[in-house]
Backbone as numpy.savetxt, mean C-alpha at the origin, in Angstrom:
# Nx Ny Nz CAx CAy CAz Cx Cy Cz
-0.95 1.58 -19.55 -1.06 1.48 -18.00 -0.70 2.86 -17.31
-1.46 3.07 -16.32 -1.30 4.38 -15.55 0.06 4.25 -14.91
0.56 5.58 -14.75 1.86 5.65 -14.15 1.87 5.30 -12.56
2.71 4.34 -12.16 2.58 3.86 -10.73 2.72 5.15 -9.83
3.62 5.99 -10.18 3.85 7.22 -9.29 2.56 8.10 -9.15
1.79 8.12 -10.17 0.49 8.93 -10.02 -0.47 8.10 -9.35
-0.48 6.80 -9.30 -1.47 5.93 -8.66 -1.08 6.05 -7.05
0.14 5.93 -6.76 0.63 6.07 -5.45 0.31 7.35 -4.88
0.64 8.48 -5.60 0.33 9.84 -5.08 -1.18 10.11 -4.99
-1.89 9.38 -5.81 -3.39 9.52 -5.58 -4.06 9.04 -4.40
-3.14 8.15 -3.72 -3.61 7.69 -2.34 -3.91 8.79 -1.45
-3.09 9.98 -1.45 -3.25 11.07 -0.51 -4.66 11.58 -0.77
-5.21 11.62 -1.79 -6.62 12.22 -1.96 -7.58 11.16 -1.38
-7.42 9.89 -1.41 -8.32 8.97 -0.84 -8.05 8.54 0.55
-7.08 9.26 1.20 -6.75 8.73 2.60 -7.87 9.00 3.53
-8.28 8.05 4.41 -9.26 8.20 5.30 -8.61 8.36 6.68
-8.55 9.56 7.28 -7.75 9.97 8.44 -8.52 9.12 9.69
-9.90 9.05 9.58 -10.62 8.53 10.76 -10.28 6.86 10.86
-9.96 6.30 9.75 -9.36 4.77 9.96 -8.05 4.82 10.43
-7.32 5.90 10.38 -5.99 5.88 10.75 -5.68 6.22 12.17
-6.83 6.48 12.95 -6.72 7.01 14.22 -5.94 5.96 15.05
-4.92 6.48 15.87 -4.20 5.56 16.63 -3.18 4.94 16.06
-2.96 4.95 14.71 -2.09 4.08 13.93 -0.61 4.65 14.05
0.42 4.00 14.01 1.82 4.40 13.61 2.47 3.18 12.92
2.18 3.14 11.66 2.78 2.05 10.84 3.08 2.51 9.58
3.95 1.60 8.98 4.49 2.03 7.51 4.30 0.74 6.73
3.65 1.02 5.42 3.44 0.01 4.46 4.42 0.32 3.39
5.25 -0.80 3.21 6.29 -0.74 2.19 5.70 -1.43 0.88
5.73 -0.70 -0.17 5.50 -1.46 -1.46 6.73 -1.64 -2.20
7.00 -3.02 -2.15 8.32 -3.50 -2.95 7.81 -4.05 -4.35
8.04 -3.13 -5.39 7.60 -3.35 -6.71 8.60 -4.00 -7.56
8.33 -5.28 -7.91 9.58 -6.02 -8.64 9.95 -5.35 -9.96
9.03 -4.76 -10.61 9.43 -4.18 -12.00 9.29 -2.72 -12.04
9.49 -1.95 -10.83 9.36 -0.63 -10.83 10.05 -0.10 -9.45
10.00 1.24 -9.25 10.48 1.81 -8.18 9.65 1.41 -6.85
10.26 1.43 -5.76 9.52 1.10 -4.44 9.14 2.48 -3.89
8.00 2.11 -3.12 7.36 3.39 -2.31 7.05 2.83 -0.91
6.90 3.70 -0.07 6.23 3.43 1.25 5.07 4.52 1.71
4.39 4.09 2.44 3.31 5.05 3.07 3.55 4.92 4.66
3.68 6.09 5.20 3.89 6.00 6.62 2.63 6.69 7.24
1.95 6.04 8.20 0.75 6.60 8.66 0.93 6.79 10.27
0.76 7.93 10.72 1.07 8.22 12.18 0.15 9.50 12.52
-0.58 9.30 13.61 -1.31 10.39 14.22 -2.44 10.90 13.11
-3.08 10.06 12.30 -3.95 10.41 11.33 -3.52 11.22 10.17
-2.11 11.25 10.00 -1.50 11.75 8.82 -0.83 10.71 7.92
-0.76 10.89 6.75 -0.35 9.96 5.73 0.87 10.68 4.95
1.98 10.00 4.89 3.27 10.49 4.15 3.58 9.43 3.11
3.92 9.88 2.05 4.07 8.94 0.89 5.61 9.29 0.47
6.39 8.27 0.10 7.63 8.62 -0.26 8.23 7.56 -1.15
9.08 7.83 -2.14 9.74 6.91 -2.94 10.91 6.28 -2.31
11.16 5.05 -2.44 12.26 4.39 -1.80 11.83 3.33 -0.82
12.86 2.94 0.01 12.64 1.95 1.01 12.79 2.59 2.40
11.83 2.18 3.40 11.78 2.64 4.75 12.76 1.80 5.44
13.26 2.32 6.55 14.18 1.56 7.36 13.40 0.45 8.24
12.27 0.50 8.61 11.58 -0.34 9.51 10.13 -0.35 9.11
9.66 -1.00 8.01 8.32 -1.00 7.77 7.55 -2.04 8.61
6.33 -1.74 8.85 5.40 -2.61 9.49 5.20 -3.86 8.79
4.80 -3.50 7.43 4.49 -4.70 6.55 5.06 -4.23 5.26
5.54 -5.32 4.46 6.07 -5.10 3.19 5.35 -5.99 2.22
4.77 -5.21 1.14 3.95 -5.97 0.08 4.61 -5.97 -1.07
5.02 -7.23 -1.50 5.71 -7.52 -2.76 4.91 -8.04 -3.81
5.00 -7.31 -5.06 4.20 -7.50 -6.16 4.86 -6.90 -7.39
4.25 -7.04 -8.51 4.67 -6.21 -9.71 3.80 -5.02 -9.92
3.98 -4.29 -10.84 3.25 -2.98 -10.93 1.84 -3.27 -11.42
1.72 -4.19 -12.15 0.22 -4.33 -12.64 -0.61 -4.77 -11.60
-0.10 -5.71 -10.67 -0.84 -6.08 -9.59 -1.10 -4.93 -8.51
0.05 -4.08 -8.38 -0.17 -2.93 -7.49 -1.30 -2.03 -8.08
-1.23 -1.77 -9.29 -2.14 -0.88 -9.90 -3.52 -1.43 -9.60
-3.79 -2.69 -9.86 -5.04 -3.28 -9.71 -5.70 -3.30 -8.27
-4.76 -3.61 -7.23 -5.06 -3.44 -6.02 -5.40 -2.04 -5.52
-4.59 -1.04 -5.95 -4.78 0.36 -5.45 -5.96 0.90 -6.20
-6.32 0.57 -7.16 -7.49 1.11 -7.94 -8.72 0.29 -7.76
-8.64 -0.79 -7.05 -9.78 -1.51 -6.67 -10.21 -2.47 -7.82
-9.34 -2.50 -8.92 -9.76 -3.43 -10.00 -9.54 -4.81 -9.59
-8.54 -5.05 -8.66 -8.19 -6.49 -8.17 -8.28 -6.49 -6.74
-8.90 -7.49 -6.16 -9.09 -7.67 -4.66 -7.72 -8.08 -4.11
-7.24 -7.40 -3.15 -5.92 -7.54 -2.55 -5.84 -9.06 -1.93
-6.80 -9.58 -1.35 -6.85 -10.85 -0.76 -6.83 -12.02 -1.87
-7.59 -11.56 -2.87 -7.44 -12.64 -4.01 -6.07 -12.64 -4.68
-5.41 -11.44 -4.69 -4.00 -11.40 -5.33 -3.05 -12.14 -4.35
-3.34 -12.04 -3.01 -2.47 -12.70 -2.03 -2.74 -14.19 -2.13
-3.96 -14.61 -2.38 -4.21 -16.16 -2.32 -3.76 -16.71 -3.76
-3.68 -15.98 -4.79 -3.21 -16.53 -6.13 -1.61 -16.34 -6.30
-0.89 -15.78 -5.15 0.48 -15.59 -5.27 1.04 -14.53 -5.99
0.09 -13.60 -6.51 0.47 -12.32 -7.19 1.09 -11.35 -6.27
0.75 -11.49 -4.90 1.16 -10.47 -3.90 1.73 -11.26 -2.70
2.75 -10.82 -2.21 3.34 -11.48 -0.99 3.37 -10.60 -0.03
3.24 -10.88 1.33 3.19 -10.04 2.47 4.22 -10.43 3.46
5.08 -9.51 3.92 6.12 -9.77 4.98 6.02 -8.89 6.19
5.93 -9.47 7.35 5.85 -8.68 8.53 4.39 -8.84 8.99
3.75 -7.67 9.40 2.30 -7.66 10.04 1.26 -7.95 8.86
1.05 -9.13 8.68 -0.04 -9.33 7.54 -1.32 -8.92 7.73
-1.70 -8.74 9.05 -2.98 -8.38 9.35 -3.26 -6.75 9.05
-2.17 -6.28 9.21 -2.04 -4.69 8.83 -2.42 -4.39 7.32
-1.92 -5.30 6.51 -2.12 -5.18 5.11 -3.79 -5.22 4.83
-4.53 -5.83 5.56 -5.92 -5.86 5.39 -6.68 -4.49 5.57
-5.98 -3.58 6.28 -6.36 -2.24 6.66 -6.29 -1.31 5.53
-5.74 -1.74 4.31 -5.31 -0.66 3.30 -6.71 -0.31 2.70
-7.67 -1.06 2.51 -8.93 -0.72 1.77 -9.64 0.28 2.71
-9.57 0.04 4.19 -10.12 1.15 4.92 -9.54 2.44 5.05
-8.11 2.48 4.91 -7.41 3.51 4.88 -7.56 4.30 3.47
-7.52 3.78 2.48 -7.66 4.14 1.06 -8.89 3.64 0.29
-10.10 4.01 0.78 -11.20 3.46 0.04 -11.28 3.93 -1.38
-11.76 3.02 -2.35 -11.88 3.35 -3.72 -13.20 4.29 -3.99
């Protein structure tokens, strides 16, 4: 399995600044069997850090296998949510913007 850190860092290369226009949001990835990460998006910029953010807009809870699948496009995020592999806390509609922000 690919390293979660490498997959998270790879998001920077896929970041779609146009889709982030006007956003000021934080996506927290709470990974049940690995380290946590967050992605802060503000003014068309993307910052990725390991750890927990003080005030995330949405928290996505899953294991690293599901995270890898969702972030690489191998697994549909909505399907993962509906099957219980992924839980969202906070602004659930914001979670649906991930594919536009980080196209595969």
